[in-house]
DOMIMI-548981 format. One record per residue: x, y, z of N, C-alpha, C in turn; residue in one letter. Coordinates in pm, 1 decimal. Atoms other than C-alpha are relative to their C-alpha. Layout:
N
X/Y/Z/X/Y/Z/X/Y/Z/a;
...
// end
This chain:
91
5.0/-50.1/134.2/-433.9/-301.1/320.6/-137.1/61.5/-18.4/m;
125.5/-66.7/28.6/-698.9/-49.2/227.5/20.9/101.7/-110.1/f;
-6.2/-94.9/108.7/-780.8/197.2/-43.3/-80.4/124.6/34.8/e;
70.1/-127.0/-16.8/-878.0/564.8/-23.7/-32.3/54.7/-138.0/r;
40.7/-63.5/124.5/-1068.3/742.3/-297.5/-63.7/132.9/37.2/d;
45.8/-133.0/-41.2/-1119.7/1116.4/-267.9/-87.5/69.5/-103.1/c;
93.7/-61.7/93.2/-1355.8/1173.5/-557.9/37.1/-17.5/-145.4/g;
-10.8/20.7/144.5/-1392.7/1189.9/-932.1/123.6/62.7/-62.3/a;
-113.4/-69.2/62.3/-1102.8/1426.9/-998.7/135.1/-50.8/47.3/t;
-125.6/56.5/-48.6/-841.0/1222.4/-812.0/-4.6/-151.1/-11.5/t;
-7.6/145.4/4.4/-721.3/864.1/-835.2/-8.3/-58.4/139.7/g;
3.6/66.5/-129.7/-743.7/608.4/-559.7/141.5/-17.1/53.9/s;
-127.2/14.0/-68.6/-465.0/552.2/-308.7/1.3/-132.2/76.2/s;
-14.7/127.4/-70.3/-356.9/202.4/-198.1/94.4/21.3/118.0/a;
-76.5/-23.2/-121.7/-227.3/199.3/160.8/4.9/-126.6/85.8/q;
-14.9/112.2/-92.6/-104.6/-48.0/422.7/27.1/57.4/138.6/v;
-24.1/-36.2/-139.5/-122.9/-8.1/800.8/24.6/-125.8/81.8/s;
-20.4/105.8/-98.4/8.7/-227.5/1078.9/-67.4/48.1/128.3/v;
75.8/-37.7/-119.2/-238.0/-214.7/1368.8/-26.6/-125.1/83.8/v;
37.9/111.4/-86.8/-339.0/-431.6/1662.9/-133.6/-57.9/-44.7/d;
128.8/60.9/35.9/-625.9/-679.7/1611.5/-116.4/82.4/54.9/p;
117.6/-76.3/-40.1/-959.2/-496.5/1621.3/15.4/150.3/-12.5/g;
-23.8/-144.0/14.7/-796.6/-154.4/1575.7/-30.1/42.6/-143.0/e;
30.6/-55.1/131.8/-914.8/61.4/1285.0/116.8/88.7/-42.6/i;
-111.6/-84.3/45.4/-638.6/217.7/1072.3/-35.7/148.1/5.7/p;
19.0/-144.5/0.7/-590.5/592.2/1097.0/-31.3/45.9/-141.8/e;
36.8/-57.4/129.0/-668.7/825.1/808.3/95.8/-41.6/-112.1/y;
-98.2/41.2/100.9/-346.5/733.1/625.6/71.5/-126.0/46.6/v;
-75.4/120.3/-33.2/-147.5/410.0/609.6/126.9/34.6/75.6/g;
-119.9/-28.7/-78.1/127.7/398.8/869.1/122.7/-74.9/-50.4/n;
-112.7/75.3/54.2/346.1/159.6/665.4/29.0/35.8/-145.9/a;
-17.4/-18.0/144.1/287.9/221.9/293.5/-113.0/85.5/-55.3/f;
99.9/-84.0/67.0/112.2/487.0/84.3/42.2/18.9/-145.5/r;
-29.6/-12.5/143.1/86.8/500.4/-293.6/-125.0/44.7/-74.3/s;
115.0/-20.7/86.9/-133.6/604.3/-580.7/40.6/-28.3/-143.0/d;
-24.2/28.5/141.1/-166.3/544.6/-952.6/27.7/123.9/-81.9/g;
-34.3/-125.4/67.7/-68.4/904.0/-1037.1/-113.5/44.9/-92.1/d;
121.0/-44.0/72.3/-425.4/992.7/-1146.6/-15.9/-71.9/-133.8/a;
17.2/80.5/120.2/-424.0/712.2/-1401.7/120.6/-7.5/-90.8/g;
-119.0/2.2/84.5/-82.1/783.3/-1552.2/84.3/-125.2/19.7/h;
-79.4/119.7/-27.6/57.5/465.8/-1396.2/-55.3/-123.9/-68.2/a;
57.4/113.5/71.0/-166.3/239.2/-1604.4/-124.5/-53.1/68.1/g;
128.5/49.7/-48.8/-497.5/61.3/-1560.2/14.6/-84.3/125.0/t;
-15.5/91.8/-113.5/-376.3/-210.6/-1320.5/39.5/76.3/126.4/k;
-49.1/-74.0/-115.6/-203.6/41.5/-1091.7/-107.3/85.9/64.4/a;
105.3/-82.8/-57.7/-527.7/230.4/-1035.5/-86.2/-77.1/98.8/r;
84.4/79.2/-87.8/-681.6/-55.3/-837.5/77.5/-49.2/121.1/s;
-64.2/49.6/-121.1/-614.5/-191.4/-492.2/72.4/-131.6/-25.3/s;
-69.9/124.7/31.1/-501.0/-515.9/-659.4/145.2/24.9/-39.9/s;
-138.6/-32.9/32.6/-177.0/-332.5/-747.1/90.0/-9.6/122.4/a;
-76.4/14.1/-124.3/-68.1/-378.0/-381.7/-48.7/-124.3/73.2/v;
32.0/122.3/-73.5/-53.9/-699.4/-181.6/90.9/-7.2/122.4/e;
-78.4/14.6/-122.4/60.0/-756.7/176.8/-9.9/-144.4/47.4/a;
-3.5/138.1/-46.4/167.0/-1096.5/313.7/84.7/-9.1/127.0/q;
-73.1/22.4/-124.6/266.0/-1186.6/669.9/94.2/-118.7/-18.7/w;
-97.1/108.5/3.1/585.5/-1394.0/679.8/11.6/-64.7/137.3/l;
2.1/44.4/-139.1/572.5/-1421.9/1059.7/-67.7/110.9/79.9/s;
64.7/-103.9/-81.1/429.0/-1224.3/1351.7/79.3/130.3/3.1/s;
-81.9/-120.5/-1.6/716.7/-978.3/1316.0/54.9/40.5/-134.8/g;
-52.2/-31.0/133.2/772.2/-968.6/940.5/-112.6/1.6/-103.0/a;
102.5/-20.2/102.3/554.8/-840.0/656.8/69.4/34.6/-131.0/l;
-49.6/-40.1/131.1/624.5/-819.0/283.8/-114.5/67.8/-74.2/v;
97.0/-74.2/79.6/443.4/-564.1/67.2/49.2/-1.4/-144.1/v;
-31.1/1.2/142.9/441.7/-620.9/-309.3/-89.8/103.6/-67.5/r;
76.6/-107.4/63.6/335.0/-333.1/-531.0/43.1/15.8/-145.7/y;
-29.7/-24.0/141.5/314.6/-251.6/-901.2/106.1/109.1/-11.2/a;
-112.3/-93.7/10.7/637.2/-77.2/-999.7/-40.6/134.9/-59.0/s;
45.3/-126.2/60.3/437.9/189.1/-1189.3/-66.0/93.7/100.6/a;
65.0/-85.4/-99.4/275.1/320.1/-870.3/90.7/114.5/42.8/l;
-72.6/-112.0/-60.2/378.6/657.3/-730.6/-0.6/-25.5/150.6/r;
-14.1/36.6/-141.5/510.0/587.2/-377.5/23.1/126.0/83.2/i;
-14.7/-113.2/-91.4/471.8/837.6/-93.0/67.8/-39.3/130.0/f;
-59.4/42.6/-126.6/582.8/630.2/205.6/21.1/-150.9/-0.8/s;
-33.0/141.6/-19.1/757.9/295.1/266.4/78.8/-9.5/130.4/k;
-65.3/7.1/-130.4/833.7/255.2/636.5/62.3/-138.9/19.4/e;
-65.3/130.0/-17.9/1085.8/-21.0/720.3/-41.8/-74.8/126.7/p;
37.7/60.1/-127.4/949.1/-83.7/1070.3/-117.8/76.9/58.8/d;
116.8/-62.5/-62.4/608.4/-16.2/1227.3/-42.8/-87.3/117.1/v;
41.3/71.8/-122.2/519.9/-119.3/1583.7/76.3/-131.2/17.8/h;
-83.1/118.5/-17.7/808.8/-368.1/1588.7/-11.9/-103.4/-110.6/g;
12.3/91.2/114.3/711.3/-532.2/1258.7/95.8/47.2/-108.9/v;
-94.5/-30.9/107.5/990.5/-543.3/999.3/-72.8/-17.5/-133.8/r;
72.6/1.6/126.4/852.9/-459.1/653.9/99.5/9.0/-114.9/i;
-79.4/-5.4/121.1/1018.1/-538.5/323.2/-93.5/28.1/-117.3/t;
78.9/-42.2/115.3/899.5/-407.5/-12.9/56.4/-60.1/-127.4/y;
-40.6/61.6/125.7/906.2/-576.2/-351.4/-82.8/58.4/-114.1/q;
73.0/-48.4/117.4/812.6/-385.7/-668.7/-19.2/-115.3/-98.3/p;
28.5/104.3/99.2/652.0/-607.4/-932.8/-39.9/65.9/-131.0/t;
43.5/-49.2/130.5/583.9/-564.9/-1301.7/-151.7/-10.1/-7.7/e;
145.1/5.0/18.2/224.9/-488.2/-1398.0/-36.0/-116.8/-89.1/q;
47.4/112.6/81.9/27.4/-779.6/-1536.4/-105.8/47.5/-95.5/r;
// end
């Protein structure tokens, strides 16, 4: 889980990558990519706390994300890891 921020005129982007231990994620998340739609998704959705990733086992990951986020990519499988997604209400 990491966040990209491209400057003052754009919002931040919460992303998730599945990589081997010690490997640095590529420029974009290979599993999940989202943003807060330049603030239109609400205050909570603009922060990296709007996305949470939890390992269920070595081959299963669940990603929970604020339902207000704008989603660009939700991959179901990355490097043999099955990924499920759960939208949540903003708190």
